C-alpha positions in Angstrom: 157.6 105.0 -76.4 158.4 101.9 -74.4 156.4 100.9 -71.4 157.6 98.4 -68.8 155.4 97.1 -66.0 156.4 94.3 -63.6 153.4 92.9 -61.6 153.4 92.1 -58.0 152.9 88.5 -57.2 149.6 88.1 -55.3 150.2 88.0 -51.6 149.1 84.8 -50.0 149.6 82.8 -46.8 149.3 79.5 -48.8 152.3 78.1 -50.6 150.1 76.7 -53.3 148.3 80.0 -54.0 150.2 82.7 -55.8 148.0 84.2 -58.5 144.7 86.1 -58.2 142.3 86.7 -61.0 140.7 90.2 -61.0 137.3 91.0 -62.3 137.1 94.4 -64.0 134.6 96.9 -62.7 133.6 99.3 -65.4 131.0 102.1 -66.0 128.4 102.7 -68.7 125.5 100.7 -67.3 126.6 97.1 -68.1 126.4 94.6 -65.3 130.1 94.0 -64.8 129.2 91.7 -61.9 127.2 89.2 -64.1 127.7 85.4 -63.7 128.9 85.5 -60.1 129.5 81.8 -59.8 131.4 81.5 -63.1 134.9 82.5 -61.9 134.7 80.5 -58.6 133.8 77.4 -60.7 136.6 78.1 -63.2 139.1 78.5 -60.4 138.0 75.2 -58.9 138.5 73.5 -62.3 141.9 75.0 -62.7 143.0 73.9 -59.3 141.7 70.3 -59.9 143.0 69.9 -63.4 146.3 71.8 -63.5 149.3 72.6 -61.2 148.8 76.4 -61.6 148.9 77.9 -58.1 145.8 80.0 -58.6 144.0 81.5 -55.5 140.4 80.9 -54.5 139.9 84.6 -53.9 138.8 86.9 -56.7 139.7 90.6 -56.8 137.4 93.3 -58.1 139.3 96.3 -59.6 138.5 99.4 -61.6 141.0 100.7 -64.2 142.1 103.6 -62.1 142.5 101.5 -59.0 146.0 101.6 -57.5 145.9 97.8 -57.2 145.5 97.2 -60.9 149.1 96.3 -61.5 149.0 93.7 -58.8 146.9 91.5 -61.1 148.3 90.3 -64.4 145.0 88.7 -65.5 141.8 90.7 -65.9 138.4 89.2 -66.7 135.3 91.2 -67.8 131.8 90.4 -68.8 128.3 91.7 -68.7 125.1 92.7 -70.5 124.8 96.2 -71.8 127.0 99.2 -72.3 130.8 99.4 -71.6 132.2 102.9 -71.2 135.7 104.1 -70.4 136.9 107.6 -69.7 140.0 108.8 -71.6 142.2 108.2 -68.6 140.8 104.7 -68.2 141.6 104.0 -71.9 145.1 105.1 -71.4 145.4 103.1 -68.2 144.1 99.9 -69.9 146.5 100.4 -72.8 149.4 100.8 -70.5 148.4 97.8 -68.5 148.1 95.5 -71.5 151.3 96.8 -73.3 153.2 96.3 -70.0 152.4 92.6 -69.7 148.9 92.4 -68.5 146.1 90.4 -70.1 142.4 90.9 -70.5 139.8 88.2 -71.2 136.6 89.8 -72.2 133.6 87.5 -72.4 130.6 88.7 -74.4 127.5 88.0 -72.3 125.2 89.3 -75.0 124.7 93.1 -75.1 128.2 94.4 -74.6 129.6 93.8 -78.1 129.0 97.1 -79.8 130.3 99.3 -77.0 133.2 97.0 -76.2 134.4 97.0 -79.8 134.2 100.7 -79.9 136.3 101.1 -76.8 138.9 98.7 -78.0 139.1 100.5 -81.3 139.7 103.8 -79.5 142.4 102.2 -77.2 144.2 100.3 -80.0 143.5 102.1 -83.3 146.7 100.6 -84.7 145.9 97.1 -83.5 142.3 96.1 -84.4 140.5 93.1 -83.1 141.3 90.1 -85.4 140.0 86.6 -85.5 142.4 84.2 -83.8 143.5 81.1 -85.7 142.0 77.8 -84.4 145.6 76.6 -84.3 146.6 79.2 -81.7 147.8 77.6 -78.5 145.1 79.2 -76.5 142.8 76.5 -77.9 145.4 73.7 -77.3 147.1 74.5 -74.0 145.3 71.9 -71.8 142.5 70.6 -74.0 142.7 70.2 -77.8 139.6 72.3 -78.8 138.6 73.0 -82.4 137.9 76.7 -81.6 135.6 78.7 -79.3 132.6 76.6 -78.2 129.1 77.9 -78.7 127.4 77.8 -75.3 124.3 80.0 -75.7 122.5 80.9 -78.9 121.5 84.6 -78.2 121.3 86.1 -81.7 122.6 83.0 -83.5 125.9 84.4 -84.6 128.7 81.9 -84.6 131.1 81.9 -81.7 134.3 83.8 -82.5 137.6 84.1 -80.6 139.0 87.5 -81.4 142.1 89.2 -80.1 144.4 92.1 -80.0 148.1 91.4 -80.6 151.1 93.5 -79.6 153.8 92.2 -81.8 153.5 88.4 -81.5 151.9 88.6 -78.0 148.2 88.2 -77.6 147.3 90.9 -75.0 143.5 90.7 -75.2 141.1 87.7 -75.9 137.5 88.4 -76.7 135.1 85.5 -76.6 132.3 86.8 -78.8 128.8 85.2 -79.1 129.8 82.2 -77.0 129.0 83.1 -73.5 131.6 81.1 -71.7 130.7 82.8 -68.4 127.1 81.5 -68.5 128.4 78.0 -69.2 130.7 78.1 -66.2 128.0 79.1 -63.8 126.4 76.7 -61.3 124.3 74.0 -63.1 120.9 75.3 -61.8 121.5 78.9 -63.0 120.9 78.3 -66.8 120.1 74.6 -66.7 122.8 73.9 -69.2 123.6 70.3 -69.9 126.8 68.8 -68.5 128.4 68.7 -71.9 127.9 72.4 -72.5 129.2 73.2 -69.0 132.3 71.0 -69.6 133.0 72.8 -72.9 132.8 76.2 -71.2 135.1 75.1 -68.3 137.6 73.5 -70.7 137.8 76.8 -72.7 138.3 78.7 -69.5 141.0 76.3 -68.2 142.7 76.6 -71.6 142.8 80.4 -71.4 144.3 80.4 -68.0 146.7 77.5 -68.8 147.9 79.3 -71.9 148.5 82.5 -70.0 150.4 81.1 -67.1 152.5 78.7 -69.3 155.9 80.3 -70.2 156.0 81.4 -73.8 159.2 82.4 -75.7 157.5 85.5 -77.1 155.9 86.6 -73.8 157.9 87.9 -70.9 155.0 88.1 -68.4 155.0 84.4 -67.6 158.7 84.4 -66.7 158.0 87.4 -64.5 155.2 85.6 -62.7 157.2 82.4 -62.3 160.0 84.5 -60.6 157.3 85.8 -58.1 158.3 89.4 -58.7 157.4 91.5 -55.8 158.7 94.8 -56.9 156.6 96.9 -59.3 158.0 99.4 -61.7 155.7 101.6 -63.8 157.9 103.8 -65.9 157.6 105.4 -69.4 160.6 106.3 -71.4 
């Protein structure tokens, strides 16, 4: 069964603003709204350090939201339980196989339920550890792997992912807490070095996604500013 999804380019009145990051709102009890200053700070860093035409605005979408396919880049985080309905699982699978991308950032407490949901959505494509040579760690800054921002339970930071063929469709930053590190300095009192490591990793993820890749058609779709959406199953 082949699925093809072409995403709308984000509407904007500004010529230098074309792409909007969307935060995923989910059920189960986890605080999907955690780290409210993290994405604004990341967007500022991306705009200052790259030429990616990312918008200052941030969308909030649920998986069954009609607007989901307007946004090719989803971000989710939180403490606590993550729970999807069967229809939401099917929707997320369709979104990701159709060219969308999800960055899930473990903010301590969501790991067990998140892994369970992803295993249900992609039983044939389990989460695997991503090689430190993967371009997601090298796109803007040459990083040795996922940085450890907060200790929590002491597990090492791991960059995990789900691949569809050669394409990375989901990146899971486990036991790192990039979102906390990207927050305003007075929220967690992290040192400047830790905050910079978190921001660099975030910039790398976005730079990697929006940089055209020969094995990934979504970047070329975005560069062409596609404004027509098709959502068909054959």
